[in-house]
C-alpha positions as CSV (number, residue, x, y, z in Angstrom):
1,M,103.7,70.6,134.1
2,K,103.8,71.5,130.4
3,H,100.4,69.7,130.0
4,D,98.9,71.8,132.8
5,N,100.2,75.0,131.1
6,K,98.8,74.0,127.8
7,Q,95.4,73.2,129.4
8,S,95.4,76.5,131.3
9,S,96.2,78.4,128.1
10,W,93.4,76.6,126.2
11,L,90.9,77.4,129.0
12,K,91.9,81.1,128.8
13,L,91.4,81.1,125.0
14,Q,88.0,79.4,125.5
15,K,87.0,82.1,128.1
16,L,88.1,84.9,125.7
17,H,86.2,83.3,122.9
18,V,83.0,83.2,125.0
19,Y,83.6,86.8,126.2
20,Y,84.1,88.2,122.7
21,Q,81.1,86.2,121.4
22,S,78.8,87.4,124.1
23,S,80.1,91.0,124.1
24,G,79.5,91.5,120.3
25,F,83.1,91.6,119.2
26,Y,82.7,89.0,116.5
27,D,79.6,90.8,115.2
28,L,81.6,94.0,114.9
29,V,84.5,92.3,113.1
30,G,82.1,90.5,110.8
31,A,80.2,93.7,109.9
32,N,83.5,95.5,109.1
33,L,84.8,92.5,107.0
34,R,81.7,92.8,104.9
35,K,82.4,96.5,104.5
36,V,85.9,95.6,103.3
37,L,84.5,93.3,100.6
38,L,81.9,95.8,99.7
39,T,84.5,98.6,99.4
40,L,86.7,96.5,97.2
41,A,83.8,95.5,95.0
42,L,82.7,99.1,94.6
43,L,86.3,100.1,93.6
44,V,86.3,97.4,91.0
45,A,82.9,98.5,89.7
46,V,84.0,102.1,89.5
47,F,87.2,101.1,87.8
48,L,85.2,99.2,85.2
49,L,82.8,102.1,84.6
50,V,85.5,104.8,84.3
51,R,88.0,102.7,82.3
52,P,86.7,103.8,78.9
53,Y,86.9,107.4,79.9
54,V,90.3,106.9,81.4
55,Q,91.5,105.7,78.0
56,I,90.0,108.6,76.2
57,Y,91.3,111.3,78.6
58,Q,94.5,109.5,79.5
59,D,96.9,112.4,78.7
60,E,94.8,114.9,80.6
61,L,94.6,112.5,83.6
62,L,98.4,112.0,83.6
63,I,98.9,115.8,83.6
64,L,96.4,116.1,86.6
65,I,98.1,113.4,88.6
66,Q,101.7,114.3,87.8
67,E,101.5,118.1,87.9
68,K,98.4,119.4,89.7
69,L,98.2,116.6,92.3
70,S,101.7,117.1,93.7
71,P,102.9,114.6,96.3
72,V,103.2,117.3,99.0
73,R,99.6,118.4,98.6
74,V,98.3,114.8,98.5
75,F,100.3,113.6,101.4
76,S,99.4,116.7,103.4
77,L,95.7,116.2,102.7
78,F,96.0,112.5,103.7
79,F,97.8,113.3,106.9
80,V,95.1,115.9,107.9
81,S,92.4,113.4,107.1
82,E,94.0,110.6,109.2
83,S,94.6,113.0,112.1
84,I,91.0,114.4,112.4
85,L,88.2,112.3,111.0
86,G,89.6,109.9,108.5
87,L,86.7,110.5,106.2
88,I,88.6,110.1,102.9
89,P,89.2,106.4,102.2
90,P,92.9,105.5,102.2
91,D,92.2,103.3,99.1
92,L,91.9,106.3,96.9
93,F,95.3,107.5,98.0
94,M,96.7,104.1,97.2
95,L,95.3,104.3,93.7
96,W,96.9,107.7,93.3
97,A,100.3,106.3,94.6
98,K,100.1,103.6,92.0
99,A,99.4,106.1,89.2
100,R,101.9,108.7,90.3
101,F,104.7,106.3,91.2
102,P,104.3,103.2,89.0
103,E,107.8,102.0,89.7
104,T,107.7,102.2,93.5
105,P,104.0,102.0,94.4
106,Y,104.5,99.9,97.6
107,L,107.2,102.3,98.8
108,M,104.6,105.1,98.6
109,V,102.0,102.8,100.3
110,G,104.5,102.6,103.1
111,V,104.7,106.4,103.3
112,L,100.9,106.5,103.4
113,A,100.8,103.9,106.2
114,G,103.5,105.9,108.1
115,L,101.4,109.1,107.7
116,S,98.3,107.3,108.9
117,Y,100.2,105.9,111.9
118,L,101.5,109.4,112.8
119,G,98.0,110.9,112.1
120,G,96.6,108.4,114.7
121,I,99.2,109.6,117.2
122,V,98.1,113.2,116.6
123,A,94.4,112.1,117.1
124,Y,95.3,110.3,120.3
125,G,97.1,113.5,121.5
126,M,94.0,115.5,120.7
127,G,91.9,113.1,122.7
128,R,94.2,113.5,125.7
129,G,94.2,117.3,125.3
130,I,90.4,117.5,125.2
131,E,90.3,116.6,128.9
132,H,91.2,120.2,129.6
133,A,88.0,121.3,127.9
134,P,85.2,119.5,129.9
135,K,82.4,120.5,127.6
136,I,84.1,119.3,124.4
137,H,85.2,116.2,126.3
138,A,81.6,115.4,127.3
139,T,80.3,116.1,123.8
140,L,82.8,113.9,122.1
141,S,82.3,111.1,124.7
142,D,78.5,111.2,124.1
143,R,78.9,111.4,120.3
144,H,81.3,108.4,120.2
145,A,79.8,106.5,123.1
146,G,79.9,103.3,121.1
147,H,83.6,103.6,120.5
148,V,84.2,104.4,124.1
149,Q,82.3,101.3,125.1
150,F,84.2,99.2,122.7
151,I,87.6,100.3,123.9
152,R,86.6,99.9,127.5
153,K,85.4,96.3,126.8
154,W,88.1,95.1,124.5
155,G,91.0,97.4,125.1
156,G,94.0,96.9,122.7
157,V,92.0,94.4,120.7
158,F,89.7,97.2,119.6
159,I,92.7,99.4,118.6
160,L,94.0,96.4,116.6
161,T,90.6,96.0,114.9
162,A,90.4,99.7,114.1
163,A,93.9,99.6,112.6
164,L,93.0,96.7,110.3
165,L,89.3,97.2,109.4
166,P,87.3,100.1,108.1
167,I,86.5,101.5,111.6
168,P,87.7,105.2,111.3
169,Y,91.1,105.0,112.8
170,A,91.4,108.7,113.6
171,I,88.2,108.5,115.7
172,A,89.3,105.3,117.4
173,S,92.6,107.0,118.2
174,T,90.9,110.1,119.6
175,V,88.7,108.0,121.8
176,A,91.7,106.1,123.0
177,G,93.1,109.4,124.1
178,L,89.8,110.4,125.7
179,V,89.7,107.3,127.9
180,K,93.5,107.6,128.7
181,F,94.3,104.3,127.1
182,P,98.0,103.4,127.8
183,F,100.0,105.2,125.1
184,K,102.7,102.6,124.7
185,T,100.1,99.9,124.2
186,Y,98.3,102.1,121.7
187,L,101.5,102.5,119.7
188,L,102.1,98.8,119.7
189,F,98.7,97.8,118.4
190,G,98.6,100.7,116.0
191,L,101.5,99.2,114.1
192,A,98.9,96.9,112.5
193,R,98.1,100.0,110.4
194,F,101.1,99.1,108.2
195,L,99.8,95.6,107.7
196,R,96.3,96.9,106.7
197,F,97.8,99.2,104.1
198,Y,99.9,96.6,102.4
199,I,97.1,94.0,102.4
200,Y,94.7,96.4,100.8
201,A,97.2,97.7,98.4
202,A,98.1,94.2,97.2
203,A,94.5,93.4,96.6
204,I,93.7,96.7,94.8
205,F,96.9,96.7,92.7
206,S,96.5,93.1,91.6
207,W,92.8,93.6,90.7
208,S,93.5,96.7,88.7
209,K,96.2,94.9,86.8
210,W,93.8,92.2,85.6
211,L,90.8,94.3,84.9
C-alpha cells in the first residue's frame, strides 16, 4: 500500500513537471533568476564605483541617512511602493536599513518584509475593489494579461514565484485580486516574501562587507 502511494505521488510529480515545462513556468523562473543575478551584480558594480566617493563624503552621507532620511519617511515610501507598483527595488531599502541601523539590520529587514507583505494585501484588496469599476477592471486586465494568464495557469505557485523572484509583487497581488484568487491561499503563499527579503539581505550584506 505504501509502495502504491509513493508511486502515485511520483507520477503526480512527473505530471506536474511536464505541465510546468510545457506551460513555460520553468522559462519564467529561469528568466527571473537571471534577473536576480544581474541585479546583485549591478549592486556590486555600483558599490565599487561609488565607494571612493562614499569615503570622501562619509560625514555628509551619514547626516543624510540619519537625519534627513528618517525611518518614518523611508518606511512610508516603501509601503506605498509595495502597495501600488513596486517600482522601487527593495534592495535599496535593505542597504539603507544596513546603514541606518548597523546594529540590527536584519530586524529592519524583517520590518521591510512585513511592510511588503502588508502592501501586497493592500494591492490584493485594490484588485478586488476594481471589479466595481468595469472600465478600470478591463483596462488593468488587458495591461497585465500576461500575469492574469500566469495566475490562471499556475495559481498559488505563481504567487510563490512572485514573492520570491523579481516579478513585481504589488502587480501580482493586484492581479490575484482581479481574478478573485482565494485570499487565504494568497496569504499563505505570500509569506514567502519574508524568505525572499532575508535571502537577498544576507547576500547583499555579506558582499558589501567583503568589498
